[in-house]
Structures are given as C-alpha cells and as structure tokens.
C-alpha positions as a printed NumPy array, in Angstrom:
array([[-11.219, -32.174,   2.698],
       [ -8.266, -30.884,   4.707],
       [ -6.928, -27.379,   4.059],
       [ -3.256, -27.052,   4.98 ],
       [ -2.959, -23.465,   3.739],
       [ -5.288, -22.074,   6.388],
       [ -3.311, -21.224,   9.537],
       [ -6.523, -21.06 ,  11.609],
       [ -6.893, -24.856,  11.384],
       [ -3.661, -25.337,  13.332],
       [ -4.078, -26.088,  17.015],
       [ -1.443, -24.426,  19.187],
       [ -0.607, -25.278,  22.741],
       [ -0.855, -22.559,  25.363],
       [  2.951, -22.271,  25.443],
       [  3.082, -21.816,  21.648],
       [  0.265, -19.257,  21.719],
       [  2.082, -17.296,  24.431],
       [  5.347, -17.366,  22.459],
       [  3.516, -16.236,  19.317],
       [  1.798, -13.444,  21.248],
       [  5.178, -12.232,  22.593],
       [  6.71 , -12.251,  19.123],
       [  3.776, -10.285,  17.722],
       [  4.022,  -7.789,  20.601],
       [  7.745,  -7.283,  19.976],
       [  7.157,  -6.805,  16.251],
       [  4.344,  -4.331,  16.82 ],
       [  6.683,  -2.161,  18.933],
       [  9.266,  -1.904,  16.148],
       [  8.406,   1.407,  14.464],
       [ 10.956,   1.008,  11.675],
       [  9.502,  -2.379,  10.726],
       [  5.963,  -0.976,  10.813],
       [  7.006,   1.89 ,   8.536],
       [  8.707,  -0.509,   6.123],
       [  5.664,  -2.767,   6.032],
       [  3.363,   0.186,   5.378],
       [  5.491,   1.722,   2.634],
       [  7.59 ,  -0.914,   0.907],
       [ 10.502,   0.745,  -0.869],
       [ 11.169,  -0.626,  -4.298],
       [ 14.421,   0.601,  -5.796],
       [ 14.653,  -0.922,  -9.241],
       [ 16.607,   2.121, -10.407],
       [ 19.551,   1.46 ,  -8.109],
       [ 21.056,  -1.6  ,  -9.87 ],
       [ 20.441,  -0.003, -13.264],
       [ 22.096,   3.254, -12.263],
       [ 25.082,   1.43 , -10.751],
       [ 25.514,  -0.552, -13.969],
       [ 25.236,   2.578, -16.127],
       [ 27.637,   4.574, -13.946],
       [ 30.128,   1.694, -13.898],
       [ 30.081,   1.509, -17.695],
       [ 30.468,   5.279, -17.97 ],
       [ 33.332,   5.266, -15.465],
       [ 35.161,   2.509, -17.309],
       [ 34.665,   4.331, -20.607],
       [ 36.025,   7.549, -19.098],
       [ 38.946,   5.633, -17.629],
       [ 39.913,   4.174, -21.006],
       [ 39.455,   7.489, -22.814],
       [ 41.392,   9.283, -20.078],
       [ 44.3  ,   6.851, -20.336],
       [ 44.41 ,   7.067, -24.112],
       [ 44.022,  10.833, -24.443],
       [ 45.334,  12.239, -21.125],
       [ 42.752,  15.005, -21.459],
       [ 42.253,  16.807, -18.152],
       [ 38.489,  17.29 , -18.695],
       [ 37.98 ,  13.538, -19.091],
       [ 40.052,  12.827, -16.   ],
       [ 38.095,  15.388, -13.954],
       [ 34.815,  13.819, -15.123],
       [ 36.137,  10.432, -14.058],
       [ 37.212,  11.869, -10.706],
       [ 33.671,  13.173, -10.155],
       [ 31.852,  10.08 , -11.432],
       [ 33.855,   7.28 ,  -9.806],
       [ 33.096,   8.135,  -6.118],
       [ 29.404,   8.435,  -6.958],
       [ 29.511,   5.001,  -8.569],
       [ 31.248,   3.5  ,  -5.529],
       [ 28.755,   5.116,  -3.139],
       [ 25.715,   3.828,  -5.019],
       [ 27.251,   0.359,  -5.377],
       [ 27.857,   0.282,  -1.631],
       [ 24.231,   1.283,  -0.977],
       [ 23.01 ,  -1.38 ,  -3.381],
       [ 25.099,  -4.113,  -1.763],
       [ 24.214,  -3.01 ,   1.743],
       [ 20.44 ,  -3.022,   1.246],
       [ 19.53 ,  -6.725,   1.009],
       [ 21.585,  -7.724,   4.051],
       [ 19.721,  -5.399,   6.396],
       [ 22.916,  -3.984,   7.862],
       [ 21.086,  -1.131,   9.573],
       [ 18.876,  -3.603,  11.469],
       [ 21.881,  -5.577,  12.683],
       [ 23.592,  -2.427,  13.96 ],
       [ 20.557,  -1.346,  15.944],
       [ 19.906,  -4.629,  17.779]])
C-alpha cells in the first residue's frame, strides 16, 4: 500500500535537497518567524472589539446628532479614533504588512 501523506517516501534529487536545505537555513535564521512559530498569537478579541466599538460609535453619533449634547460628542470624539486604530490593526494583521516592509 502506498502512503502519499508521508513526505519521507518522496525521493528528491540532489539539486532539490540542496534547495530545500537552503530554504530551511534561511527560515531558521529568521528570529521573528521562530518567535511567531513558538508562540502563536491568537487575537479573537480584536474583531469582536472592533465590532462593538463601531456599534457604540455609531450609536453615539446618532445620539449626538439628535441631542447636540456636548458630553455625547466628547465621548464620540474619544471613542472614534480608538475604533479606527483597532480596525486598522485588525485589517493589517492577516496581510503580514510588517514582513513585507522588512524584506
């Protein structure tokens, strides 16, 4: 029976083995990648907090327009930049923008 899931059964040419060895050597030198692989960062709170802050900001915006209360407008002024900052962080994460800047 042939096992296709086992990578050890694959025969590589000397050129392919050398290329694979070079790739592994380059990856082992990348400290940021090694740290990420050791401690994977799961941020499930980020999308939830962005959604909650967006809803709160929109609610404050509507209440502020309807009432023109200065306290509500100041709360909106404090909350909206925080919402934008966290949304930017959330959108920036999956693309790996910091890795592209470094290389």
